[in-house]
C-alpha positions in Angstrom: 162.5 21.4 23.3 160.2 23.6 26.3 157.9 25.8 25.8 156.5 27.7 28.4 153.5 30.0 28.3 153.9 33.3 30.3 151.0 36.1 31.4 152.4 39.1 29.6 150.6 41.6 32.7 151.6 39.3 35.1 154.3 37.5 34.2 152.9 33.7 35.9 153.7 30.5 33.8 150.8 29.5 32.6 151.9 26.1 31.2 155.6 24.8 30.3 155.5 21.8 28.7 158.1 19.4 25.9 157.3 19.2 22.7 159.2 18.4 19.2 156.3 20.4 17.1 157.7 23.8 18.4 156.3 25.5 15.4 153.3 23.8 15.6 152.6 25.2 18.7 153.6 28.9 17.8 151.0 28.8 14.8 148.3 27.1 17.3 149.0 30.1 20.2 149.3 33.0 17.8 145.8 31.8 16.7 142.4 33.4 17.7 143.0 32.5 21.2 144.8 30.2 23.6 142.7 28.8 26.5 144.2 27.9 30.2 142.3 26.2 33.3 142.4 30.0 34.7 141.0 31.8 31.3 141.2 32.6 27.9 144.3 34.5 26.4 145.3 36.1 23.2 149.1 35.7 21.3 151.3 38.7 22.2 154.8 37.8 21.3 157.1 35.0 22.0 161.1 35.0 22.7 163.5 31.8 21.8 165.7 32.0 24.5 169.1 30.1 24.9 170.8 28.5 28.2 173.4 26.1 29.4 172.6 23.7 31.0 175.3 21.2 32.5 177.6 22.3 29.9 175.1 21.9 27.0 173.6 24.8 25.2 169.6 24.0 25.0 167.4 26.5 23.7 163.2 26.9 25.3 160.2 28.8 23.2 158.8 31.1 25.7 155.4 32.4 24.4 153.4 35.2 25.8 150.2 36.0 25.9 147.7 38.5 27.5 144.1 37.5 28.8 140.8 38.3 27.0 
């Protein structure tokens, strides 16, 4: 599944990745902080989005974080 981290203030995409351990990534993101090359961030909320790609329904987890 696609997992995307978004800065909730600027709307900038911080990371786009594929993972089969979505529950683990979400649990880790909800921890104390998440570090990216552009700084430290704190979990705010997430959305599970569904979209169509070449006739197939796909899903992606979008995790919104704020800079701390």
